[in-house]
py3Dmol code that shows the C-alpha trace and the ligand (Angstrom):
import py3Dmol

protein = """\
ATOM      1  CA  UNK A   1      -0.033  -0.008   0.007  1.00  0.00           C
ATOM      2  CA  UNK A   2       2.862   2.303   0.848  1.00  0.00           C
ATOM      3  CA  UNK A   3       4.241   2.021  -2.704  1.00  0.00           C
ATOM      4  CA  UNK A   4       0.834   2.821  -4.294  1.00  0.00           C
ATOM      5  CA  UNK A   5       0.260   5.881  -2.076  1.00  0.00           C
ATOM      6  CA  UNK A   6       3.708   7.255  -3.030  1.00  0.00           C
ATOM      7  CA  UNK A   7       3.344   6.489  -6.744  1.00  0.00           C
ATOM      8  CA  UNK A   8       2.693   9.503  -9.006  1.00  0.00           C
ATOM      9  CA  UNK A   9       1.462   7.207 -11.802  1.00  0.00           C
ATOM     10  CA  UNK A  10      -2.073   7.309 -10.375  1.00  0.00           C
ATOM     11  CA  UNK A  11      -2.324  11.079 -10.973  1.00  0.00           C
ATOM     12  CA  UNK A  12      -2.123  10.344 -14.734  1.00  0.00           C
ATOM     13  CA  UNK A  13       1.566  11.311 -15.049  1.00  0.00           C
ATOM     14  CA  UNK A  14       4.275   9.002 -16.410  1.00  0.00           C
ATOM     15  CA  UNK A  15       7.318   8.933 -14.231  1.00  0.00           C
ATOM     16  CA  UNK A  16      10.612   7.547 -15.598  1.00  0.00           C
ATOM     17  CA  UNK A  17      14.157   7.414 -14.363  1.00  0.00           C
ATOM     18  CA  UNK A  18      13.368   6.551 -10.739  1.00  0.00           C
ATOM     19  CA  UNK A  19      16.320   4.200 -10.801  1.00  0.00           C
ATOM     20  CA  UNK A  20      19.677   4.623 -12.462  1.00  0.00           C
ATOM     21  CA  UNK A  21      22.730   2.468 -13.067  1.00  0.00           C
ATOM     22  CA  UNK A  22      25.833   3.326 -11.019  1.00  0.00           C
ATOM     23  CA  UNK A  23      28.857   1.015 -11.226  1.00  0.00           C
ATOM     24  CA  UNK A  24      26.730  -1.641 -12.969  1.00  0.00           C
ATOM     25  CA  UNK A  25      24.220  -1.575 -10.110  1.00  0.00           C
ATOM     26  CA  UNK A  26      20.619  -0.354 -10.086  1.00  0.00           C
ATOM     27  CA  UNK A  27      20.130   2.378  -7.468  1.00  0.00           C
ATOM     28  CA  UNK A  28      17.304   4.811  -6.583  1.00  0.00           C
ATOM     29  CA  UNK A  29      17.649   8.182  -8.234  1.00  0.00           C
ATOM     30  CA  UNK A  30      16.879  11.507  -6.491  1.00  0.00           C
ATOM     31  CA  UNK A  31      13.377  12.915  -7.282  1.00  0.00           C
ATOM     32  CA  UNK A  32      14.987  15.899  -9.189  1.00  0.00           C
ATOM     33  CA  UNK A  33      16.556  13.450 -11.693  1.00  0.00           C
ATOM     34  CA  UNK A  34      13.162  11.816 -12.579  1.00  0.00           C
ATOM     35  CA  UNK A  35      11.541  12.386 -15.888  1.00  0.00           C
ATOM     36  CA  UNK A  36       7.899  13.241 -15.468  1.00  0.00           C
ATOM     37  CA  UNK A  37       5.519  13.337 -18.486  1.00  0.00           C
ATOM     38  CA  UNK A  38       2.226  14.979 -17.519  1.00  0.00           C
ATOM     39  CA  UNK A  39      -1.202  13.535 -18.374  1.00  0.00           C
ATOM     40  CA  UNK A  40      -0.086  10.420 -20.328  1.00  0.00           C
ATOM     41  CA  UNK A  41      -3.127   8.516 -19.093  1.00  0.00           C
ATOM     42  CA  UNK A  42      -6.415   8.801 -17.128  1.00  0.00           C
ATOM     43  CA  UNK A  43      -5.886   9.831 -13.496  1.00  0.00           C
ATOM     44  CA  UNK A  44      -7.290   7.765 -10.625  1.00  0.00           C
ATOM     45  CA  UNK A  45      -6.686  10.643  -8.099  1.00  0.00           C
ATOM     46  CA  UNK A  46      -6.157  14.309  -8.576  1.00  0.00           C
ATOM     47  CA  UNK A  47      -2.791  15.961  -8.147  1.00  0.00           C
ATOM     48  CA  UNK A  48      -4.217  17.891  -5.185  1.00  0.00           C
ATOM     49  CA  UNK A  49      -5.283  14.642  -3.496  1.00  0.00           C
ATOM     50  CA  UNK A  50      -1.949  13.099  -4.212  1.00  0.00           C
ATOM     51  CA  UNK A  51      -0.148  16.099  -2.719  1.00  0.00           C
ATOM     52  CA  UNK A  52      -2.415  15.875   0.400  1.00  0.00           C
ATOM     53  CA  UNK A  53      -1.633  12.201   0.787  1.00  0.00           C
ATOM     54  CA  UNK A  54       2.147  12.856   0.542  1.00  0.00           C
ATOM     55  CA  UNK A  55       1.769  15.518   3.268  1.00  0.00           C
ATOM     56  CA  UNK A  56      -0.012  13.069   5.587  1.00  0.00           C
ATOM     57  CA  UNK A  57       2.564  10.329   4.871  1.00  0.00           C
ATOM     58  CA  UNK A  58       5.446  12.686   5.701  1.00  0.00           C
ATOM     59  CA  UNK A  59       3.779  13.824   9.004  1.00  0.00           C
ATOM     60  CA  UNK A  60       3.148  10.264  10.081  1.00  0.00           C
ATOM     61  CA  UNK A  61       6.761   9.361   9.359  1.00  0.00           C
ATOM     62  CA  UNK A  62       8.124  12.303  11.397  1.00  0.00           C
ATOM     63  CA  UNK A  63       5.641  11.480  14.279  1.00  0.00           C
ATOM     64  CA  UNK A  64       6.889   7.875  14.314  1.00  0.00           C
ATOM     65  CA  UNK A  65      10.471   9.205  14.591  1.00  0.00           C
ATOM     66  CA  UNK A  66       9.652  11.414  17.590  1.00  0.00           C
ATOM     67  CA  UNK A  67       7.838   8.492  19.281  1.00  0.00           C
ATOM     68  CA  UNK A  68      10.923   6.370  18.989  1.00  0.00           C
ATOM     69  CA  UNK A  69      13.009   8.689  21.068  1.00  0.00           C
ATOM     70  CA  UNK A  70      10.638   8.654  24.104  1.00  0.00           C
ATOM     71  CA  UNK A  71      12.943   7.523  26.902  1.00  0.00           C
ATOM     72  CA  UNK A  72      12.415   4.318  28.861  1.00  0.00           C
ATOM     73  CA  UNK A  73      11.090   4.891  32.378  1.00  0.00           C
ATOM     74  CA  UNK A  74      13.524   3.951  35.178  1.00  0.00           C
ATOM     75  CA  UNK A  75      13.657   0.209  35.800  1.00  0.00           C
ATOM     76  CA  UNK A  76      12.778   0.197  39.466  1.00  0.00           C
ATOM     77  CA  UNK A  77      12.732  -3.586  39.889  1.00  0.00           C
ATOM     78  CA  UNK A  78      15.952  -4.329  37.993  1.00  0.00           C
ATOM     79  CA  UNK A  79      17.294  -7.808  38.688  1.00  0.00           C
ATOM     80  CA  UNK A  80      14.612  -8.576  41.261  1.00  0.00           C
ATOM     81  CA  UNK A  81      11.625 -10.083  39.395  1.00  0.00           C
ATOM     82  CA  UNK A  82      11.591 -13.827  38.682  1.00  0.00           C
ATOM     83  CA  UNK A  83       9.214 -16.488  37.357  1.00  0.00           C
ATOM     84  CA  UNK A  84       7.619 -18.574  40.160  1.00  0.00           C
ATOM     85  CA  UNK A  85       7.523 -21.664  37.981  1.00  0.00           C
ATOM     86  CA  UNK A  86      10.882 -21.979  36.106  1.00  0.00           C
ATOM     87  CA  UNK A  87      12.936 -19.524  38.180  1.00  0.00           C
ATOM     88  CA  UNK A  88      14.010 -17.499  35.173  1.00  0.00           C
ATOM     89  CA  UNK A  89      14.311 -13.688  35.463  1.00  0.00           C
ATOM     90  CA  UNK A  90      11.354 -11.937  33.998  1.00  0.00           C
ATOM     91  CA  UNK A  91      12.083  -9.755  30.904  1.00  0.00           C
ATOM     92  CA  UNK A  92      10.951  -6.153  31.001  1.00  0.00           C
ATOM     93  CA  UNK A  93       9.227  -5.129  27.766  1.00  0.00           C
ATOM     94  CA  UNK A  94       7.920  -1.807  26.631  1.00  0.00           C
ATOM     95  CA  UNK A  95       4.680  -1.512  24.612  1.00  0.00           C
ATOM     96  CA  UNK A  96       4.665   1.850  22.899  1.00  0.00           C
ATOM     97  CA  UNK A  97       1.260   3.627  23.119  1.00  0.00           C
ATOM     98  CA  UNK A  98       0.527   6.475  20.702  1.00  0.00           C
ATOM     99  CA  UNK A  99      -1.823   8.585  22.782  1.00  0.00           C
ATOM    100  CA  UNK A 100      -0.826   7.736  26.377  1.00  0.00           C
ATOM    101  CA  UNK A 101       2.242   6.776  28.386  1.00  0.00           C
ATOM    102  CA  UNK A 102       4.034   3.629  27.260  1.00  0.00           C
ATOM    103  CA  UNK A 103       3.092   0.441  29.096  1.00  0.00           C
ATOM    104  CA  UNK A 104       5.678  -1.912  30.533  1.00  0.00           C
ATOM    105  CA  UNK A 105       5.229  -5.642  30.977  1.00  0.00           C
ATOM    106  CA  UNK A 106       7.195  -8.383  32.665  1.00  0.00           C
ATOM    107  CA  UNK A 107       7.373 -11.686  30.759  1.00  0.00           C
ATOM    108  CA  UNK A 108       8.915 -15.110  31.302  1.00  0.00           C
ATOM    109  CA  UNK A 109      10.794 -15.946  28.150  1.00  0.00           C
ATOM    110  CA  UNK A 110      11.262 -19.652  28.810  1.00  0.00           C
ATOM    111  CA  UNK A 111       8.358 -20.729  26.593  1.00  0.00           C
ATOM    112  CA  UNK A 112       9.807 -18.938  23.575  1.00  0.00           C
ATOM    113  CA  UNK A 113      13.487 -19.371  24.391  1.00  0.00           C
ATOM    114  CA  UNK A 114      13.601 -23.007  25.749  1.00  0.00           C
ATOM    115  CA  UNK A 115      10.351 -24.873  25.016  1.00  0.00           C
ATOM    116  CA  UNK A 116       6.614 -24.695  25.370  1.00  0.00           C
ATOM    117  CA  UNK A 117       6.769 -27.148  28.263  1.00  0.00           C
ATOM    118  CA  UNK A 118       9.495 -25.251  30.099  1.00  0.00           C
ATOM    119  CA  UNK A 119       7.022 -22.958  31.885  1.00  0.00           C
ATOM    120  CA  UNK A 120       3.256 -22.293  32.042  1.00  0.00           C
ATOM    121  CA  UNK A 121       4.193 -18.612  31.160  1.00  0.00           C
ATOM    122  CA  UNK A 122       4.009 -15.414  33.199  1.00  0.00           C
ATOM    123  CA  UNK A 123       2.983 -11.927  32.132  1.00  0.00           C
ATOM    124  CA  UNK A 124       2.291  -8.973  34.369  1.00  0.00           C
ATOM    125  CA  UNK A 125       1.979  -5.228  33.843  1.00  0.00           C
ATOM    126  CA  UNK A 126       4.615  -3.307  35.704  1.00  0.00           C
ATOM    127  CA  UNK A 127       2.231  -0.671  37.040  1.00  0.00           C
ATOM    128  CA  UNK A 128      -0.022  -3.431  38.497  1.00  0.00           C
ATOM    129  CA  UNK A 129       2.979  -5.153  39.981  1.00  0.00           C
ATOM    130  CA  UNK A 130       4.259  -1.921  41.618  1.00  0.00           C
ATOM    131  CA  UNK A 131       0.811  -1.265  42.988  1.00  0.00           C
ATOM    132  CA  UNK A 132       0.596  -4.676  44.636  1.00  0.00           C
ATOM    133  CA  UNK A 133       4.163  -4.310  45.928  1.00  0.00           C
ATOM    134  CA  UNK A 134       3.274  -0.977  47.666  1.00  0.00           C
ATOM    135  CA  UNK A 135       0.408  -2.731  49.559  1.00  0.00           C
ATOM    136  CA  UNK A 136       2.539  -5.766  50.387  1.00  0.00           C
ATOM    137  CA  UNK A 137       5.454  -3.665  51.666  1.00  0.00           C
ATOM    138  CA  UNK A 138       3.183  -1.525  53.791  1.00  0.00           C
ATOM    139  CA  UNK A 139       1.735  -4.633  55.509  1.00  0.00           C
ATOM    140  CA  UNK A 140       5.097  -6.411  55.855  1.00  0.00           C
ATOM    141  CA  UNK A 141       6.714  -3.308  57.387  1.00  0.00           C
ATOM    142  CA  UNK A 142       3.881  -2.891  59.866  1.00  0.00           C
ATOM    143  CA  UNK A 143       4.221  -6.564  60.924  1.00  0.00           C
ATOM    144  CA  UNK A 144       7.990  -6.409  61.218  1.00  0.00           C
ATOM    145  CA  UNK A 145       7.941  -3.095  63.143  1.00  0.00           C
ATOM    146  CA  UNK A 146       5.306  -4.477  65.504  1.00  0.00           C
ATOM    147  CA  UNK A 147       7.093  -7.695  66.036  1.00  0.00           C
ATOM    148  CA  UNK A 148      10.462  -6.253  66.732  1.00  0.00           C
ATOM    149  CA  UNK A 149       9.211  -3.096  68.248  1.00  0.00           C
ATOM    150  CA  UNK A 150      11.821  -0.913  70.040  1.00  0.00           C
ATOM    151  CA  UNK A 151       9.138   1.306  71.490  1.00  0.00           C
ATOM    152  CA  UNK A 152       9.710   3.413  74.600  1.00  0.00           C
ATOM    153  CA  UNK A 153       8.428   0.549  76.729  1.00  0.00           C
ATOM    154  CA  UNK A 154      11.207  -1.663  75.302  1.00  0.00           C
ATOM    155  CA  UNK A 155      14.049   0.798  76.021  1.00  0.00           C
ATOM    156  CA  UNK A 156      14.742  -0.238  79.688  1.00  0.00           C
ATOM    157  CA  UNK A 157      14.881  -3.912  78.602  1.00  0.00           C
ATOM    158  CA  UNK A 158      17.271  -2.954  75.827  1.00  0.00           C
ATOM    159  CA  UNK A 159      19.490  -1.047  78.299  1.00  0.00           C
ATOM    160  CA  UNK A 160      19.434  -4.104  80.647  1.00  0.00           C
ATOM    161  CA  UNK A 161      20.360  -6.364  77.762  1.00  0.00           C
ATOM    162  CA  UNK A 162      23.292  -4.121  76.857  1.00  0.00           C
ATOM    163  CA  UNK A 163      24.493  -3.913  80.504  1.00  0.00           C
ATOM    164  CA  UNK A 164      24.330  -7.684  80.802  1.00  0.00           C
ATOM    165  CA  UNK A 165      26.405  -8.187  77.622  1.00  0.00           C
ATOM    166  CA  UNK A 166      29.055  -5.669  78.850  1.00  0.00           C
ATOM    167  CA  UNK A 167      29.226  -7.453  82.187  1.00  0.00           C
ATOM    168  CA  UNK A 168      29.794 -10.798  80.526  1.00  0.00           C
ATOM    169  CA  UNK A 169      32.580  -9.347  78.464  1.00  0.00           C
ATOM    170  CA  UNK A 170      34.236  -7.804  81.520  1.00  0.00           C
ATOM    171  CA  UNK A 171      34.148 -11.029  83.562  1.00  0.00           C
ATOM    172  CA  UNK A 172      35.687 -12.984  80.648  1.00  0.00           C
ATOM    173  CA  UNK A 173      38.463 -10.378  80.275  1.00  0.00           C
ATOM    174  CA  UNK A 174      39.323 -10.739  83.979  1.00  0.00           C
ATOM    175  CA  UNK A 175      39.290 -14.553  83.617  1.00  0.00           C
ATOM    176  CA  UNK A 176      41.709 -14.369  80.684  1.00  0.00           C
ATOM    177  CA  UNK A 177      44.182 -12.152  82.751  1.00  0.00           C
ATOM    178  CA  UNK A 178      43.921 -14.678  85.637  1.00  0.00           C
ATOM    179  CA  UNK A 179      44.686 -17.594  83.371  1.00  0.00           C
ATOM    180  CA  UNK A 180      47.668 -15.772  81.747  1.00  0.00           C
ATOM    181  CA  UNK A 181      49.102 -15.269  85.242  1.00  0.00           C
ATOM    182  CA  UNK A 182      48.791 -19.025  85.924  1.00  0.00           C
ATOM    183  CA  UNK A 183      50.526 -19.844  82.639  1.00  0.00           C
ATOM    184  CA  UNK A 184      53.467 -17.575  83.730  1.00  0.00           C
ATOM    185  CA  UNK A 185      53.690 -19.217  87.102  1.00  0.00           C
ATOM    186  CA  UNK A 186      53.732 -22.622  85.410  1.00  0.00           C
ATOM    187  CA  UNK A 187      56.927 -21.674  83.727  1.00  0.00           C
ATOM    188  CA  UNK A 188      58.482 -20.629  87.034  1.00  0.00           C
ATOM    189  CA  UNK A 189      57.497 -23.982  88.464  1.00  0.00           C
ATOM    190  CA  UNK A 190      59.148 -25.745  85.606  1.00  0.00           C
ATOM    191  CA  UNK A 191      62.356 -23.749  86.044  1.00  0.00           C
ATOM    192  CA  UNK A 192      62.352 -24.443  89.875  1.00  0.00           C
ATOM    193  CA  UNK A 193      61.799 -28.219  89.188  1.00  0.00           C
ATOM    194  CA  UNK A 194      58.332 -28.225  90.818  1.00  0.00           C
ATOM    195  CA  UNK A 195      56.744 -29.466  87.505  1.00  0.00           C
ATOM    196  CA  UNK A 196      58.235 -32.019  85.083  1.00  0.00           C
ATOM    197  CA  UNK A 197      58.481 -31.016  81.432  1.00  0.00           C
ATOM    198  CA  UNK A 198      55.446 -33.236  80.570  1.00  0.00           C
ATOM    199  CA  UNK A 199      53.323 -31.750  83.357  1.00  0.00           C
ATOM    200  CA  UNK A 200      54.279 -28.270  82.367  1.00  0.00           C
ATOM    201  CA  UNK A 201      53.183 -28.758  78.736  1.00  0.00           C
ATOM    202  CA  UNK A 202      49.971 -30.533  79.728  1.00  0.00           C
ATOM    203  CA  UNK A 203      48.927 -27.633  82.030  1.00  0.00           C
ATOM    204  CA  UNK A 204      50.084 -24.971  79.592  1.00  0.00           C
ATOM    205  CA  UNK A 205      48.011 -26.462  76.809  1.00  0.00           C
ATOM    206  CA  UNK A 206      44.913 -26.792  78.966  1.00  0.00           C
ATOM    207  CA  UNK A 207      45.006 -23.162  80.134  1.00  0.00           C
ATOM    208  CA  UNK A 208      45.838 -21.789  76.712  1.00  0.00           C
ATOM    209  CA  UNK A 209      42.932 -23.544  75.079  1.00  0.00           C
ATOM    210  CA  UNK A 210      40.645 -22.122  77.762  1.00  0.00           C
ATOM    211  CA  UNK A 211      42.018 -18.606  77.006  1.00  0.00           C
ATOM    212  CA  UNK A 212      41.288 -19.185  73.261  1.00  0.00           C
ATOM    213  CA  UNK A 213      37.709 -20.193  73.973  1.00  0.00           C
ATOM    214  CA  UNK A 214      37.161 -17.117  76.138  1.00  0.00           C
ATOM    215  CA  UNK A 215      38.560 -14.908  73.349  1.00  0.00           C
ATOM    216  CA  UNK A 216      35.967 -16.376  70.885  1.00  0.00           C
ATOM    217  CA  UNK A 217      33.160 -15.797  73.435  1.00  0.00           C
ATOM    218  CA  UNK A 218      34.262 -12.162  73.997  1.00  0.00           C
ATOM    219  CA  UNK A 219      34.190 -11.634  70.203  1.00  0.00           C
ATOM    220  CA  UNK A 220      30.655 -13.043  70.052  1.00  0.00           C
ATOM    221  CA  UNK A 221      29.470 -10.794  72.846  1.00  0.00           C
ATOM    222  CA  UNK A 222      31.049  -7.803  71.146  1.00  0.00           C
ATOM    223  CA  UNK A 223      29.155  -8.905  68.021  1.00  0.00           C
ATOM    224  CA  UNK A 224      25.921  -8.955  70.088  1.00  0.00           C
ATOM    225  CA  UNK A 225      26.438  -5.303  71.196  1.00  0.00           C
ATOM    226  CA  UNK A 226      27.058  -4.238  67.609  1.00  0.00           C
ATOM    227  CA  UNK A 227      24.004  -6.125  66.533  1.00  0.00           C
ATOM    228  CA  UNK A 228      21.833  -4.292  69.034  1.00  0.00           C
ATOM    229  CA  UNK A 229      23.090  -0.945  67.691  1.00  0.00           C
ATOM    230  CA  UNK A 230      22.351  -2.166  64.133  1.00  0.00           C
ATOM    231  CA  UNK A 231      18.921  -3.318  65.035  1.00  0.00           C
ATOM    232  CA  UNK A 232      18.051   0.072  66.553  1.00  0.00           C
ATOM    233  CA  UNK A 233      19.392   1.828  63.512  1.00  0.00           C
ATOM    234  CA  UNK A 234      17.496  -0.528  61.150  1.00  0.00           C
ATOM    235  CA  UNK A 235      14.288  -0.057  63.062  1.00  0.00           C
ATOM    236  CA  UNK A 236      14.548   3.668  62.759  1.00  0.00           C
ATOM    237  CA  UNK A 237      15.219   3.513  58.958  1.00  0.00           C
ATOM    238  CA  UNK A 238      12.226   1.100  58.462  1.00  0.00           C
ATOM    239  CA  UNK A 239       9.937   3.389  60.413  1.00  0.00           C
ATOM    240  CA  UNK A 240      10.822   6.157  58.026  1.00  0.00           C
ATOM    241  CA  UNK A 241      10.336   3.892  54.966  1.00  0.00           C
ATOM    242  CA  UNK A 242       6.898   2.759  56.291  1.00  0.00           C
ATOM    243  CA  UNK A 243       5.824   6.408  56.827  1.00  0.00           C
ATOM    244  CA  UNK A 244       6.972   7.293  53.280  1.00  0.00           C
ATOM    245  CA  UNK A 245       4.964   4.407  51.736  1.00  0.00           C
ATOM    246  CA  UNK A 246       1.826   5.399  53.630  1.00  0.00           C
ATOM    247  CA  UNK A 247       1.968   9.071  52.609  1.00  0.00           C
ATOM    248  CA  UNK A 248       3.128   8.528  49.067  1.00  0.00           C
ATOM    249  CA  UNK A 249       2.341   5.143  47.557  1.00  0.00           C
ATOM    250  CA  UNK A 250       4.885   5.566  44.809  1.00  0.00           C
ATOM    251  CA  UNK A 251       7.868   3.287  45.375  1.00  0.00           C
ATOM    252  CA  UNK A 252      11.293   4.714  44.609  1.00  0.00           C
ATOM    253  CA  UNK A 253      14.209   2.647  43.299  1.00  0.00           C
ATOM    254  CA  UNK A 254      16.195   3.367  46.494  1.00  0.00           C
ATOM    255  CA  UNK A 255      13.318   2.169  48.635  1.00  0.00           C
ATOM    256  CA  UNK A 256      12.870  -1.035  46.691  1.00  0.00           C
ATOM    257  CA  UNK A 257      16.636  -1.671  46.725  1.00  0.00           C
ATOM    258  CA  UNK A 258      16.770  -1.308  50.530  1.00  0.00           C
ATOM    259  CA  UNK A 259      13.645  -3.396  51.304  1.00  0.00           C
ATOM    260  CA  UNK A 260      13.207  -6.039  48.661  1.00  0.00           C
ATOM    261  CA  UNK A 261      15.513  -8.991  47.883  1.00  0.00           C
ATOM    262  CA  UNK A 262      13.445 -10.987  45.403  1.00  0.00           C
ATOM    263  CA  UNK A 263      10.004 -11.001  43.765  1.00  0.00           C
ATOM    264  CA  UNK A 264       8.406 -14.066  42.216  1.00  0.00           C
ATOM    265  CA  UNK A 265       5.358 -13.823  39.969  1.00  0.00           C
ATOM    266  CA  UNK A 266       3.174 -16.870  39.029  1.00  0.00           C
ATOM    267  CA  UNK A 267       1.000 -17.703  36.032  1.00  0.00           C
ATOM    268  CA  UNK A 268      -2.078 -16.447  37.901  1.00  0.00           C
ATOM    269  CA  UNK A 269      -0.313 -13.241  38.993  1.00  0.00           C
ATOM    270  CA  UNK A 270       0.268 -14.270  42.590  1.00  0.00           C
ATOM    271  CA  UNK A 271       3.197 -12.356  43.952  1.00  0.00           C
ATOM    272  CA  UNK A 272       5.724 -13.770  46.539  1.00  0.00           C
ATOM    273  CA  UNK A 273       8.250 -11.288  47.969  1.00  0.00           C
ATOM    274  CA  UNK A 274      11.404 -11.950  49.963  1.00  0.00           C
ATOM    275  CA  UNK A 275      12.130  -8.878  52.056  1.00  0.00           C
ATOM    276  CA  UNK A 276      15.623  -7.854  53.143  1.00  0.00           C
ATOM    277  CA  UNK A 277      14.587  -6.735  56.573  1.00  0.00           C
ATOM    278  CA  UNK A 278      13.021 -10.084  57.508  1.00  0.00           C
ATOM    279  CA  UNK A 279      16.263 -12.021  57.223  1.00  0.00           C
ATOM    280  CA  UNK A 280      18.195  -9.187  58.902  1.00  0.00           C
ATOM    281  CA  UNK A 281      15.858  -9.234  61.924  1.00  0.00           C
ATOM    282  CA  UNK A 282      16.085 -13.032  62.039  1.00  0.00           C
ATOM    283  CA  UNK A 283      19.861 -12.824  62.157  1.00  0.00           C
ATOM    284  CA  UNK A 284      19.725 -10.198  64.897  1.00  0.00           C
ATOM    285  CA  UNK A 285      17.378 -12.400  66.924  1.00  0.00           C
ATOM    286  CA  UNK A 286      19.681 -15.386  66.569  1.00  0.00           C
ATOM    287  CA  UNK A 287      22.846 -13.466  67.539  1.00  0.00           C
ATOM    288  CA  UNK A 288      21.125 -11.913  70.603  1.00  0.00           C
ATOM    289  CA  UNK A 289      19.640 -15.242  71.739  1.00  0.00           C
ATOM    290  CA  UNK A 290      23.122 -16.751  71.576  1.00  0.00           C
ATOM    291  CA  UNK A 291      24.581 -13.970  73.742  1.00  0.00           C
ATOM    292  CA  UNK A 292      21.801 -14.232  76.330  1.00  0.00           C
ATOM    293  CA  UNK A 293      22.612 -17.917  76.837  1.00  0.00           C
ATOM    294  CA  UNK A 294      26.336 -17.430  77.248  1.00  0.00           C
TER     295      UNK A 294
END
"""
ligand_1 = """\
1
ZN
Zn 8.905 -19.225 33.585
"""
view = py3Dmol.view(width=600, height=400)
view.addModel(protein, "pdb")
view.setStyle({"model": 0}, {"cartoon": {"style": "trace"}})
view.addModel(ligand_1, "xyz")
view.setStyle({"model": 1}, {"stick": {}})
view.zoomTo()
view.show()
């Protein structure tokens, strides 16, 4: 159809010389080089109509060009969206819309790239996915903040926990000093002939291994103190994130990066999310439990 619409022949004119031979090859000639003989046969459309059609065609072509350069929107979920069935990462695809904003989709490519049986297939619109994520994040943050609350009522308990950990560290440090003193006196006993060489090495090994154990425990307790600081800090940051999501549902790339580890989408558009803060809180809880039992 494009060729017919651009062809001057239908105005009743004969056009020749549209191609020419250059270096033994047929190439298109510029319009100025064409030979046009007017009114050689009956016209199907008038010259005015023909000119109008050319104008429309040129406008459409230039509009198509400006559409092409419309920039991609930022990829907020980059590297985080996966297929719940085959585990493949979902491909982000843009569908260009003429009269509205472009629409972005996430697709699983396994059916086309591997085989029809590789996956039942997953497709979801990005805006729908982001909308669901905003709701899910809001609920998950509420739950996490409620569960691990560091509210004012919890502060005395936290202070007591801290004091207990510091006390445990101090008592171990003192024990290490006491044992080092014993090891030194063992050597004096060896020199004075109170201990045999075998006895000396037996005792020395026993005390030194106890010192090494205490050093490991002290390191774990220090770790517990650092974890408590990190938990307080994390809690504060999550409270801010939760407030931001509640006032402005739009998720930013930074917010998603901080809170979400992995998103899985199924054939029937069920979403499963692995949150970063969940595993962090679980680790904190483990470390602190360990310290309390020491
Ligand atoms: Zn898949």
